[in-house]
Structure formats: structure tokens, C-alpha cells
C-alpha positions in Angstrom: 27.4 14.4 -13.2 24.1 14.0 -15.0 21.4 12.3 -12.9 18.8 10.0 -14.4 16.3 10.3 -11.6 14.5 13.6 -10.7 15.7 15.1 -7.5 13.3 18.1 -7.3 9.5 18.3 -7.2 7.3 16.4 -9.6 9.2 13.1 -9.2 6.2 11.3 -10.8 5.6 13.7 -13.6 3.8 12.0 -16.5 3.0 8.9 -14.6 -0.4 7.4 -13.9 -1.0 5.8 -10.5 -3.6 3.7 -8.7 -3.6 3.7 -4.9 -6.0 1.3 -3.3 -7.5 1.9 0.1 -6.9 5.6 -0.4 -10.0 7.0 1.2 -8.1 7.5 4.5 -5.0 6.7 6.4 -1.7 5.8 4.7 -3.5 5.3 1.3 -4.8 8.9 1.5 -1.4 10.3 2.3 0.2 8.3 -0.5 -2.4 9.4 -3.1 -2.1 13.1 -2.1 1.7 12.9 -2.2 1.7 11.2 -5.6 -0.5 13.9 -7.0 1.7 16.6 -5.5 4.6 15.0 -7.2 2.9 15.2 -10.6 1.1 11.8 -11.0 -2.4 11.4 -12.2 -4.0 9.4 -9.4 -6.9 7.0 -9.3 -8.2 7.1 -5.8 -9.5 3.5 -5.5 -11.5 2.5 -2.4 -14.7 0.7 -1.4 -15.5 3.8 0.7 -17.2 6.2 -1.7 -17.6 9.1 0.7 -14.0 9.1 1.8 -12.7 8.4 -1.7 -14.6 11.3 -3.2 -13.4 13.6 -0.4 -9.8 12.7 -1.2 -10.4 13.2 -4.9 -11.8 16.7 -4.3 -9.0 17.7 -1.9 -6.4 16.6 -4.4 -8.1 18.7 -7.1 -8.4 21.7 -4.8 -4.6 21.4 -4.2 -3.9 21.6 -8.0 -3.5 17.9 -8.6 -5.3 15.5 -10.9 -7.3 12.7 -9.5 -10.4 10.6 -10.0 -12.2 8.4 -7.5 -13.1 4.9 -8.7 -15.0 2.5 -6.4 -13.0 -0.7 -6.0 -13.6 -3.9 -4.0 -10.2 -5.4 -4.1 -11.6 -8.9 -3.7 -13.5 -8.7 -6.9 -11.7 -9.6 -10.1 -14.5 -7.9 -12.1 -13.8 -4.7 -10.3 -10.1 -4.9 -11.0 -10.8 -5.5 -14.7 -13.2 -2.5 -14.8 -10.6 -0.3 -13.0 -7.9 -1.2 -15.5 -10.2 -0.6 -18.5 -11.2 2.8 -17.0 -7.6 3.8 -16.4 -6.6 3.0 -20.0 -9.6 4.7 -21.5 -8.9 7.9 -19.5 -5.1 8.1 -19.4 -3.9 5.6 -22.0 -1.5 3.8 -19.6 -0.7 2.7 -16.0 2.7 3.2 -14.4 2.2 2.7 -10.7 0.0 0.5 -8.5 0.1 0.8 -4.7 -1.7 -2.2 -3.2 -2.5 -0.5 0.1 -6.0 -1.7 1.0 -6.1 -3.9 4.0 -8.0 -5.0 7.1 -7.1 -6.3 10.5 -8.6 -8.3 13.3 -7.4 -9.0 16.9 -7.7 -12.8 17.3 -5.3 -15.6 18.1 -5.2 -18.9 16.4 -7.7 -20.7 18.7 -10.4 -18.1 18.3 -9.9 -17.3 14.7 -12.9 -18.6 12.8 -12.8 -19.8 9.2 -15.1 -16.9 8.3 -12.6 -14.5 10.0 -9.7 -16.1 8.2 -11.3 -15.9 4.8 -12.3 -12.3 5.3 -8.8 -11.2 6.2 -7.1 -13.3 3.4 -9.5 -12.1 0.7 -8.6 -8.5 1.2 -5.0 -8.6 2.3 -3.7 -11.4 0.2 -6.2 -12.1 -2.6 -6.7 -8.4 -3.2 -3.0 -7.9 -3.7 -2.8 -11.0 -6.0 -5.6 -9.6 -8.2 -4.1 -6.1 -8.2 -0.7 -7.4 -9.3 -2.1 -9.8 -11.9 -4.2 -7.1 -13.7 -1.7 -4.3 -13.2 1.1 -6.4 -14.8 -1.2 -7.4 -17.7 -1.8 -3.6 -18.2 1.6 -2.2 -17.5 3.6 -4.6 -19.7 2.1 -3.0 -22.9 3.2 0.6 -22.3 7.0 -0.1 -22.3 7.6 2.6 -19.8 9.1 2.2 -16.3 6.5 0.8 -14.0 6.3 0.0 -10.3 4.1 -2.0 -8.0 4.3 -1.3 -4.3 2.6 -3.9 -2.0 1.6 -3.0 1.5 2.9 -5.7 3.8 3.7 -5.1 7.5 6.4 -5.9 10.0 3.8 -8.6 10.8 4.8 -10.1 7.4 8.3 -10.6 8.8 7.8 -11.2 12.6 4.7 -12.4 14.3 2.2 -11.2 16.9 0.3 -13.8 19.0 -3.1 -12.0 18.7 -3.0 -11.2 15.0 -3.0 -14.7 13.6 -4.8 -14.2 10.3 -3.4 -10.8 9.7 0.2 -12.1 10.1 -0.6 -14.9 7.7 -2.0 -12.5 5.1 1.0 -10.1 5.4 3.4 -12.9 5.2 1.7 -14.0 1.9 2.2 -10.4 0.6 5.9 -10.6 1.4 6.6 -13.7 -0.6 4.1 -13.0 -3.4 5.9 -9.7 -4.0 9.2 -11.6 -4.6 7.7 -14.1 -6.9 6.0 -11.4 -9.0 9.2 -9.4 -9.2 11.2 -12.4 -10.5 8.4 -13.2 -13.0 8.5 -9.7 -14.4 12.3 -9.6 -14.5 12.5 -13.0 -16.3 10.1 -11.7 -19.0 12.0 -8.4 -19.4 8.9 -6.5 -18.4 9.8 -3.0 -17.3 8.0 -3.5 -14.0 9.4 -3.6 -10.6 7.6 -5.1 -7.6 8.5 -4.3 -3.9 6.9 -4.5 -0.5 6.7 -1.9 2.3 6.5 -3.0 5.9 5.3 -0.4 8.4 5.0 -0.9 12.1 2.3 1.0 14.0 1.1 4.2 12.3 -1.4 6.5 14.0 -4.5 6.8 11.8 -8.2 7.2 12.2 -8.4 3.4 12.8 -6.6 3.8 16.2 -9.8 4.0 18.2 -11.1 0.8 16.8 -7.8 -1.0 17.4 -7.8 0.1 21.1 -11.4 -1.0 21.4 -10.5 -4.5 20.1 -7.9 -4.8 22.9 -10.5 -3.5 25.4 -8.5 -0.5 26.5 -8.8 3.3 26.1 -7.3 4.9 23.0 -4.8 6.9 25.1 -3.5 3.8 26.8 -3.2 2.0 23.5 -1.2 4.9 22.1 1.2 4.8 25.1 1.7 1.1 24.6 2.6 1.6 21.0 5.0 4.4 21.8 6.7 2.2 24.3 7.6 -0.5 21.7 8.8 1.9 19.0 12.4 3.1 19.8 12.0 6.4 18.0 8.2 6.8 18.4 5.2 5.8 16.4 4.9 6.8 12.7 2.8 9.2 10.7 1.0 8.3 7.5 3.4 10.6 5.5 6.4 8.6 6.7 5.1 5.6 4.8 3.9 7.7 1.9 7.4 8.9 1.2 8.7 5.4 1.1 6.0 4.6 -1.5 7.1 7.7 -3.4 10.7 6.5 -3.6 9.6 3.1 -4.9 7.1 4.5 -7.3 9.7 6.9 -8.8 12.5 6.1 -11.2 14.9 6.8 -8.4 14.5 3.2 -7.4 15.0 1.8 -10.9 17.4 -0.9 -9.7 15.2 -2.1 -6.9 12.9 -5.1 -7.2 11.8 -8.0 -5.1 12.8 -6.1 -1.9 11.3 -5.6 1.5 11.4 -2.0 2.9 10.9 -1.8 6.6 9.7 1.5 8.1 9.1 0.8 11.7 10.8 3.3 14.1 13.3 0.6 15.0 10.8 -2.0 16.3 12.4 -4.9 14.4 16.0 -3.9 15.1 16.0 -5.6 18.5 15.4 -5.1 22.2 16.1 -1.7 23.7 16.2 -2.6 27.4 
């Protein structure tokens, strides 16, 4: 039987992608995987040193990439990014809204400044990305996909991550609204959210410090609450790949949990 979706390498052949927060961590893994699968990738991040490194490593691996500095909280930056993408590639097919920040703080100690800082990146940044991507994508008439990085904390809560939980909850429901908006207007754009649990990245040391414990102890705590262990950045990147590819052409407005079993229930 003939298959519509590609099942071999280069699952993103001919597609143009933007991955935000791709100077490290999950975003870096996603950008590199997309390039490996044939996409032309805009490595978008506020971190110029890291972003240029990822661009160079993709090129050394035979992929096509360009670093573009992006502050996701700036609408002007988003407008410039879309303009640069169209000028260079003529279209945009994929946006992964991956950029995000976190803070260890419960409701009583969360300041308004803290709240605004978290929401501006994690929620407003995703809103601006979707807005300007949709305005750009709807004109190319090709299959397009937006993947928004939420979290299991966009579905269940953690007491000491008040603003972060709020921001990721916003991403969850914004995704559904945008998906319905695009479907109602017959845009060929799908919008979905990905919800990871703990993934070991270069941010681990900082997270441990926020809890006031050694990194090794923090890792052991995380391992204990994940039934099949903590995740790697590539685990999430492969979920992004599926949603970015035409293999998921009948998927929109959905939440994809990738959490090692954390939200399945209690194991003891």
C-alpha cells in the first residue's frame, strides 16, 4: 500500500524550520535532528555564542542552518525573523516554540517582577511566535506545523513552580485555540503541544542550586519520580520531529506527553 508520509531518512526534506531556544538543551537537539532529516533550520536564540556554535555544528554535519538572534518577547524581533526567513528561503513550514525559562518559587514568594519575566518568555513568546508564524505560513499553501513546548507542569502542578506552571498551562490552552483557529479558516497549519517531564540538560546544575542541594542529589530525586528514568534531549526531539513531519498530518490541537511515566500514576 502506498504511504503518503516518508518513512525513511529526510522526513523533513524541502521544509523550512525555525526552532527557538536552540542554542542548547532540547532546542539544540531538535534543530540538529531537523537538519539531519533534511530541513533548512533557523537556529533562533538570544544566546549568540551558543546559537552560532549549533549553526556551525549543523553545517559541519552536512545540514543547512543559519543562526538568527531572537528575543522571543520582542514582536519586532519576530517580525524581523519572519522577514529574514522569507527573504532567504521563500517560505516557512515549521515553528518549534521551544524557548523557555523557569524559577523555583511558590505563590507567596513569587514577585510581580518574577511573574512577568516568566510569563513574557514562556507564554507571550509562544503567542508572538504563533501569531507571526501563522501569518507567514498561511500564504505558502504547503503543509505546516507549529509545535509548542509546554510541560507536564502545563497539566499537573508543582507547589514550588507557581509562575512556571501558570505559563505552561497557558501554552497548553493557547495551542488548542490556535489549532481550532487555523482549522476553521482552512489554513494548512497544524498546532500541537509537547509536554516533557524532567530532561537532563546543561541547566541541571542551576536547577539543583535553586533547590539548595548538590547536582548529584537532584538527579537522584528526579530519577526516583520517573518510572522508567529521566529523559534525554533527543527523546523530546523525536516527538518534535513526528509533529513537524507530514506523518502527523491528521493531528492538531493535541497534547503529547513524554515523561517517562510520571503522570501515569503512583508506582508504590
